[in-house]
Each structure stands twice: as C-alpha cells, then as structure tokens.
C-alpha positions as CSV (number, residue, x, y, z in Angstrom):
1,M,42.8,94.0,43.4
2,S,40.0,93.5,45.9
3,I,37.5,90.7,45.4
4,L,34.7,93.2,44.6
5,S,36.9,94.9,42.0
6,F,37.8,91.6,40.5
7,I,34.1,90.6,40.3
8,S,33.2,93.9,38.7
9,N,36.0,93.5,36.2
10,I,34.9,90.0,35.2
11,L,31.2,91.0,34.9
12,S,32.1,93.8,32.6
13,R,33.8,91.4,30.1
14,K,32.1,88.8,27.9
15,P,29.7,86.5,29.8
16,L,31.0,83.5,31.6
17,T,29.8,80.1,30.5
18,C,28.5,78.2,33.6
19,S,26.1,75.3,33.9
20,V,24.7,74.1,37.2
21,V,24.0,70.6,38.3
22,I,21.3,70.4,41.0
23,A,21.5,67.2,43.0
24,A,17.9,66.2,43.9
25,G,18.1,62.4,44.1
26,G,18.2,61.9,47.9
27,L,15.8,59.8,49.8
28,S,15.3,62.3,52.8
29,E,16.0,59.5,55.2
30,R,16.5,61.8,58.2
31,C,13.4,63.9,57.5
32,K,10.9,61.5,59.2
33,G,9.7,60.0,55.9
34,E,8.8,63.3,54.4
35,D,10.3,64.1,51.0
36,K,11.9,67.4,52.0
37,L,12.4,68.6,48.4
38,F,8.7,68.5,47.7
39,S,7.6,69.9,51.0
40,K,5.8,73.2,50.7
41,I,7.3,76.5,52.1
42,N,4.9,79.4,51.7
43,D,2.9,77.1,49.2
44,K,6.0,76.5,47.0
45,P,8.0,73.3,46.9
46,V,11.5,73.5,48.4
47,I,13.1,72.4,45.2
48,A,11.5,75.3,43.3
49,Y,13.3,77.8,45.5
50,S,16.7,76.1,44.8
51,I,16.2,76.1,41.1
52,E,14.7,79.6,41.0
53,A,17.9,81.1,42.5
54,F,20.0,79.9,39.5
55,Q,17.2,80.8,37.1
56,N,17.5,84.4,38.3
57,C,21.3,84.5,38.1
58,E,22.6,86.0,34.9
59,L,25.9,84.0,35.0
60,I,24.1,80.7,34.8
61,N,23.5,79.5,31.2
62,D,21.6,76.3,31.9
63,I,20.4,74.0,34.7
64,V,20.6,70.2,34.8
65,I,18.6,68.5,37.6
66,V,19.5,65.0,38.8
67,S,16.5,63.2,40.3
68,R,15.0,59.8,41.1
69,Q,13.2,58.3,38.2
70,E,9.8,58.5,39.9
71,K,10.1,62.2,40.6
72,I,11.1,63.4,37.1
73,D,7.5,64.2,35.9
74,E,6.8,66.1,39.2
75,I,10.0,68.2,38.8
76,A,9.1,68.9,35.1
77,G,5.7,70.1,36.3
78,I,7.3,72.4,38.9
79,C,9.6,73.8,36.2
80,E,6.6,74.5,34.0
81,K,4.5,76.0,36.7
82,Y,7.2,78.4,37.9
83,K,8.6,79.2,34.5
84,L,12.1,77.8,35.3
85,R,13.1,77.9,31.6
86,K,16.9,77.5,32.1
87,V,16.3,73.9,33.1
88,S,17.6,72.1,30.0
89,K,17.5,68.5,31.3
90,I,16.2,66.3,34.1
91,V,18.3,63.2,34.4
92,V,18.1,60.0,36.5
93,G,20.5,59.8,39.3
94,G,22.6,56.8,40.4
95,G,22.9,54.6,43.5
96,T,25.1,57.1,45.3
97,R,25.5,60.9,45.4
98,L,28.7,60.5,43.4
99,D,27.0,58.4,40.7
100,S,24.2,61.0,40.5
101,V,26.5,64.0,40.2
102,V,28.5,62.2,37.5
103,N,25.3,61.6,35.5
104,G,24.5,65.3,35.8
105,V,28.0,66.6,34.9
106,N,28.3,64.3,31.9
107,T,25.0,65.8,30.6
108,V,26.0,69.5,30.6
109,S,26.9,71.3,27.4
110,K,30.4,70.5,26.1
111,K,30.8,74.3,25.6
112,T,30.5,75.1,29.3
113,K,33.7,76.3,30.9
114,L,32.5,76.2,34.6
115,I,30.3,73.7,36.3
116,A,28.5,74.5,39.6
117,I,27.1,71.7,41.7
118,H,24.3,72.6,44.2
119,D,22.3,70.6,46.8
120,A,18.6,70.9,46.0
121,A,18.0,70.8,49.8
122,R,19.5,74.3,50.1
123,P,16.6,76.5,49.1
124,C,17.8,79.7,50.8
125,I,20.8,80.1,48.5
126,D,21.1,83.7,47.3
127,V,22.1,85.0,43.9
128,G,25.0,87.1,45.4
129,T,26.7,83.9,46.7
130,I,26.2,82.2,43.3
131,I,27.8,85.2,41.5
132,K,30.8,85.3,43.9
133,S,31.4,81.6,43.6
134,V,31.1,81.5,39.8
135,V,33.3,84.6,39.2
136,L,36.0,83.5,41.6
137,A,36.0,80.0,40.0
138,E,37.1,81.8,36.8
139,K,40.1,83.0,38.7
140,Y,40.9,80.1,41.1
141,N,39.5,77.1,39.1
142,A,37.8,75.6,42.2
143,V,35.7,77.5,44.7
144,A,33.2,76.7,47.5
145,P,31.2,79.0,49.8
146,A,32.1,78.5,53.5
147,I,31.3,79.8,56.9
148,A,33.6,79.6,60.0
149,V,32.7,77.1,62.7
150,T,31.6,79.1,65.8
151,S,30.3,76.3,68.1
152,T,32.6,74.5,70.5
153,L,33.5,71.1,69.1
154,K,34.0,67.9,71.1
155,A,35.3,64.5,70.1
156,V,33.0,61.8,71.5
157,E,33.3,58.0,72.0
158,D,30.5,55.9,73.4
159,N,28.6,59.1,74.3
160,V,31.5,60.4,76.4
161,I,33.4,63.5,75.5
162,T,37.1,62.6,75.0
163,K,38.5,66.0,74.1
164,T,37.8,69.5,72.8
165,V,38.6,70.0,69.2
166,D,40.3,73.3,68.2
167,R,37.9,75.1,65.9
168,E,40.6,77.5,64.6
169,G,40.7,77.2,60.8
170,L,37.6,75.0,60.6
171,F,34.9,75.9,58.2
172,E,31.5,74.5,57.2
173,I,31.4,74.1,53.4
174,Q,28.2,74.9,51.5
175,T,27.1,74.7,47.9
176,P,27.2,75.7,45.1
177,Q,30.7,74.5,44.6
178,V,32.1,75.7,41.3
179,F,34.9,74.2,39.2
180,R,36.5,74.4,35.8
181,A,34.7,71.7,33.8
182,E,37.8,69.7,33.1
183,I,38.8,69.7,36.7
184,I,35.5,68.4,38.1
185,K,35.1,65.8,35.4
186,S,38.6,64.5,36.1
187,A,38.0,64.5,39.9
188,L,34.7,62.6,39.6
189,S,36.2,60.1,37.2
190,N,39.0,59.5,39.7
191,A,36.6,59.2,42.6
192,K,34.6,56.5,40.8
193,K,37.7,54.6,39.8
194,M,38.9,54.6,43.4
195,S,35.4,53.9,44.8
196,L,35.7,56.9,47.1
197,D,32.9,57.6,49.5
198,V,32.7,61.4,48.9
199,T,30.3,63.5,50.8
200,D,30.7,66.6,48.7
201,D,32.4,67.5,45.4
202,C,35.3,69.3,46.9
203,M,36.4,66.0,48.5
204,A,36.7,64.5,45.0
205,V,38.7,67.5,43.8
206,E,41.0,67.4,46.9
207,Q,42.0,63.8,45.9
208,I,43.5,65.0,42.6
209,G,45.5,67.7,44.3
210,V,43.7,70.8,43.0
211,P,43.6,73.6,45.6
212,I,40.1,74.8,46.4
213,H,39.5,78.4,47.5
214,I,36.7,79.4,49.7
215,V,34.4,82.4,49.4
216,E,32.3,83.8,52.2
217,G,29.1,81.9,52.4
218,S,25.9,82.7,54.3
219,R,24.4,81.3,57.5
220,R,21.0,81.6,55.8
221,N,22.2,79.0,53.3
222,L,21.2,76.0,55.5
223,K,20.7,72.5,54.2
224,I,17.4,71.0,55.0
225,T,18.3,67.7,56.7
226,V,15.7,67.0,59.4
227,S,12.0,68.1,59.5
228,E,12.7,70.9,61.9
229,D,14.9,72.6,59.3
230,L,11.7,73.2,57.2
231,S,10.4,75.6,59.8
232,I,13.7,77.5,59.8
233,A,13.8,77.7,56.0
234,E,10.2,79.0,56.0
235,A,11.1,81.8,58.3
236,L,14.1,82.7,56.2
237,L,12.2,82.6,52.9
238,K,9.5,84.9,54.2
C-alpha cells in the first residue's frame, strides 16, 4: 500500500487522537537580542503562524504551549486575537528544552494516543506535513519530517578543514515529531534520569531503542535561528 493510500485509509476511519506540544520557551540568544517568536511577519507574530497551522489541522485535538513565565499573558492575548481556540493550556517551561517539553507532555490529555512536538520557531510548517506525520505515527509509532542534506559537508578543527564528510544518507530533521504517547513519555523520563543533553525529541526516543521513521519534510519549514531568517520566513509566508 502506498503512503498516500495509507493516509486516505486512516483518514476515512475514526478520527485520530493527537495533541501537540509547541515549544516556545527559548531565549532567542542567536537572534541579536530580538525575541524571534514575537517578531512580526506581515504584522503577525511568528508564534501565531506556528500555532495557526495546528489550529487548522483536523487531526489535532488540542494544543499545549510551553513558554517562559513572563510571556504567558502575551501568548494568551495572541491566541485570543487570532481565535486559536484549540490551545487548551499555556504552561511554564523549565531550565532546558528537555525540561520544558516534559512539562508540556505531562500536561496533555490522558486520552491522547499520539503526541506531536513542534518548535514554535518554525512558522512555515504546512498542514500537509502535519497530516503526513500524524498519520504515519499511527503506523510506525515514531515519525519525524526530514529533508536530505544537499550541501557539501566538511569536518573542521581550529578553522581548518580536516576532511569531507560523506553526505549520503544524511538528513536534516525537522518538526513536528510525532510519537505514541507512551513512547515519548518513557523516552523523556529516561532522558531526564540519565541527564542527557538532547537537542530534539527523536534523540530521546533513539536512546530507548525505538526506531523512528522519516516522512518527507519541506525546505520551506525553516527554523528561525538568526535575525536574517526572519526575512526569509516573511518571503515564504507571503
């Protein structure tokens, strides 16, 4: 059965139960002091675009946002202004991304079968990628969108190239990453117990030996990291 046939088959059955945790607790340290999530693109905050994509996806039942304490009221105001009514909770993050995601995951409904985790700094995420990721997580238990690495990669020491790295089989992993609820909860608990420095949620799941399948991502789904990325996102969102 093709992926498209599988997706159509799943969508024709009873609705999936999927919650999304949107990680919005970062400090934007590489964005020249500008809080990238609240920067305006076409007069709308970056974070509003990220939430809106999940608001508009029929497979998402509810949205939990993890934020810094001082930004909770501002996010609540954005949700009210843009009628983002699937947002059920805005919770305070922790000292690390792992702590923040754990806080969010522990807040989702106990009835949810799938949990998606998305970086708020990816405002160009499209509903199609969300649907593919959620549906295939129903089949494979753990899924992440990815794009193949196309640039030449070099290993560097002390600003000197030491070798060329073979890019065959290398992929850039994006979000949302979607998992069976019991898998991601177990993985995050293990990561905290082992004090792992995880950079994404797949890394935590890898540590407990669960295979993660990739689904085709999008080169539009960039993560805003430096201030120049805002201009790129603005062009894409027009």
